[in-house]
C-alpha positions in Angstrom: 18.5 82.3 119.0 15.3 81.7 121.0 16.2 84.6 123.3 16.5 86.9 120.3 13.2 85.7 118.9 11.5 86.2 122.2 13.0 89.7 122.4 11.6 90.5 119.0 8.1 89.1 120.0 8.1 91.2 123.2 9.2 94.3 121.3 6.5 93.9 118.7 3.9 93.3 121.4 4.9 96.4 123.3 5.1 98.5 120.2 1.8 97.4 118.8 0.1 97.4 122.2 1.2 100.8 123.5 2.5 102.9 120.7 0.7 104.0 117.6 3.9 104.5 115.5 4.7 104.1 111.8 5.7 100.8 110.3 9.3 102.1 110.1 9.1 103.0 113.8 8.1 99.4 114.5 10.9 98.0 112.4 13.4 100.3 114.1 12.2 99.1 117.5 12.4 95.5 116.5 15.8 96.0 114.9 17.2 97.6 118.0 16.0 94.7 120.1 17.7 92.1 118.0 21.1 91.0 119.3 23.3 88.0 119.2 23.0 85.5 116.3 20.2 87.5 114.6 22.0 90.8 114.7 23.1 90.5 111.1 19.5 90.7 109.9 18.4 93.7 108.0 14.9 95.0 107.2 13.8 94.8 103.6 10.4 96.5 102.7 8.7 95.4 99.5 7.4 98.5 97.7 6.3 96.9 94.4 5.9 93.5 92.8 5.4 92.4 89.2 4.2 88.9 88.5 4.0 87.1 85.2 2.7 83.5 84.8 3.1 82.5 88.5 0.7 79.7 89.5 -2.9 81.0 88.7 -1.7 84.6 88.3 -1.3 85.6 84.6 -0.1 89.1 85.1 -0.2 91.5 88.0 1.6 94.6 89.3 1.0 95.8 92.8 2.4 98.9 94.6 2.3 98.4 98.3 1.4 101.0 101.0 4.2 101.9 103.4 1.8 100.8 106.1 -0.3 97.6 106.4 -1.6 96.0 103.2 -4.6 93.7 103.0 -5.6 91.2 100.3 -9.3 90.6 99.8 -10.9 88.3 97.3 -13.0 85.2 96.8 -11.7 81.6 96.9 -9.3 80.8 94.0 -8.5 84.4 93.0 -4.8 84.2 93.9 -4.4 85.7 97.4 -2.3 82.8 98.6 -0.4 82.6 95.3 0.4 86.3 95.7 1.8 85.7 99.1 3.8 82.7 97.8 5.2 84.9 95.0 6.4 87.4 97.6 7.9 84.5 99.6 9.6 83.1 96.5 11.1 86.5 95.6 12.3 87.0 99.1 13.6 83.5 100.0 14.4 82.2 96.4 11.9 79.3 96.7 8.2 78.7 97.0 6.7 78.1 100.4 4.4 75.5 99.0 6.1 73.7 96.0 9.5 72.1 96.3 9.7 71.8 92.5 9.9 75.3 91.0 8.6 74.3 87.6 5.2 73.5 89.2 4.9 77.3 89.9 4.7 78.1 86.1 1.1 78.9 85.1 -0.6 76.0 83.3 0.0 76.3 79.6 2.9 78.8 79.8 6.6 78.3 79.3 8.0 80.5 82.1 7.3 82.6 85.2 8.9 85.9 86.2 8.7 87.8 89.5 10.2 91.2 90.0 10.2 93.1 93.3 11.4 96.6 94.3 12.6 96.7 97.9 13.8 99.4 100.3 16.8 97.9 102.0 17.5 100.4 104.8 17.1 103.4 102.5 18.7 101.8 99.4 16.5 100.7 96.4 17.0 97.1 95.4 15.5 95.2 92.5 15.2 91.5 92.8 14.1 89.3 89.9 13.3 85.6 89.9 12.6 83.8 86.6 12.3 80.3 85.4 11.8 78.8 82.0 10.7 75.2 81.5 13.6 72.7 81.5 16.1 75.4 82.6 17.5 76.5 85.9 15.8 79.3 87.9 17.7 82.6 87.8 17.8 85.1 90.6 19.0 88.7 89.9 19.8 91.5 92.2 19.9 94.9 90.6 20.1 93.2 87.2 23.2 91.1 88.1 22.8 87.4 88.2 23.2 85.9 91.7 23.4 82.4 90.4 21.1 79.7 89.1 19.1 77.7 91.6 18.9 73.9 91.2 15.5 73.0 92.7 13.6 73.1 89.3 
C-alpha cells in the first residue's frame, strides 16, 4: 500500500509542479499511477452539497467549481463544519464526532446532507440523514444503503 501511496504523491507532485492541467487531468494522471491494492479506487467529484441542521450550519447549498474551491470566513462561521459535512457524506461518519447525534444542530431534531457527485461520468446522489433517537440512514440514488449504528 505504501508504494501505491508514494506513487500517487509523486504523480501529484509532478503534475502540479510541471503541468498546468485541469483537475480532471490531474485525477486521470493520479488514477493511472495507482496500482496494486489501491487499484479499485475510483474518483468521485463533489459537484453540489445541501446541508440542513448540521452542527452550526442551519441551511446551506453550495455548487462547487470543477477546479479548486476555497472557503473563506471568520472564526466560527462554519468552514470546518462544511468540510466535516463533506467528509460525513463521503465516508458515512464525521471526522470529528464519533457520536452522530452530536452533529445535529442545537435545538433541532435532525440533520440531512445531500451531495451530487460525478463518479467517472455518472451522476450519483448521496444522502445522509439522522433523526434524534433513530439510526442514521445513507441513501445512494434514493435507495437505502443501510442504517448506520454509531448514533
